[in-house]
C-alpha positions as CSV (number, residue, x, y, z in Angstrom):
1,D,151.2,67.3,127.3
2,Y,148.4,65.7,125.2
3,P,149.3,62.5,123.4
4,V,148.4,62.7,119.7
5,H,150.2,59.6,118.4
6,T,147.3,57.3,119.2
7,F,145.1,58.8,116.6
8,N,147.8,60.1,114.2
9,G,147.1,63.7,115.1
10,R,149.4,66.7,115.0
11,K,150.1,69.6,117.4
12,R,150.4,73.2,116.2
13,M,151.2,76.4,117.9
14,I,149.5,79.6,116.7
15,L,150.9,82.9,117.6
16,S,148.8,86.0,117.3
17,T,149.0,89.6,118.3
18,I,146.2,91.2,120.3
19,S,146.2,94.8,121.2
20,W,144.6,96.3,124.3
21,M,141.4,96.9,122.2
22,G,141.1,93.2,121.2
23,G,141.7,91.2,118.1
24,K,141.8,92.2,114.4
25,N,138.2,91.1,113.7
26,P,136.0,94.2,113.1
27,F,132.7,92.2,113.2
28,L,131.9,93.0,116.9
29,G,132.4,96.7,116.5
30,I,130.3,96.8,113.3
31,A,127.6,94.8,115.0
32,Y,127.5,97.2,118.0
33,I,127.3,100.3,115.7
34,T,124.6,98.7,113.6
35,V,122.4,97.6,116.5
36,G,122.9,101.0,118.3
37,S,121.9,102.9,115.2
38,I,118.8,100.8,114.7
39,C,117.8,101.3,118.4
40,F,118.4,105.1,118.2
41,F,116.4,105.3,114.9
42,L,113.5,103.3,116.3
43,G,113.5,105.4,119.5
44,V,113.2,108.6,117.5
45,V,110.4,107.2,115.4
46,L,108.5,106.0,118.4
47,L,109.0,109.3,120.1
48,I,107.5,111.1,117.1
49,I,104.6,108.7,116.9
50,H,104.0,109.2,120.7
51,H,103.9,113.0,120.4
52,K,101.8,112.9,117.3
53,Y,99.1,110.5,118.5
54,D,99.0,111.5,122.2
55,T,95.3,111.7,123.3
56,R,95.8,112.5,127.0
57,N,94.0,115.5,128.4
58,N,96.9,117.8,129.6
59,S,94.7,120.3,131.4
60,A,95.1,120.8,135.2
61,D,91.4,120.9,135.8
62,I,90.2,118.5,138.6
63,P,86.8,117.0,137.7
64,N,84.0,117.2,140.3
């Protein structure tokens, strides 16, 4: 009940079908997969760098 005659507007009704998985736009799914892949790749790269350049002394000797 919104009057549109005062500004010469029109009313329209849009019908769409939405499944239980959401709408038909695949952008959000593609964005999640892309960001997840980048995070996984960076995690593997940083893990390799951490193991390669680890300079901690791993011996169990207690200094006097």
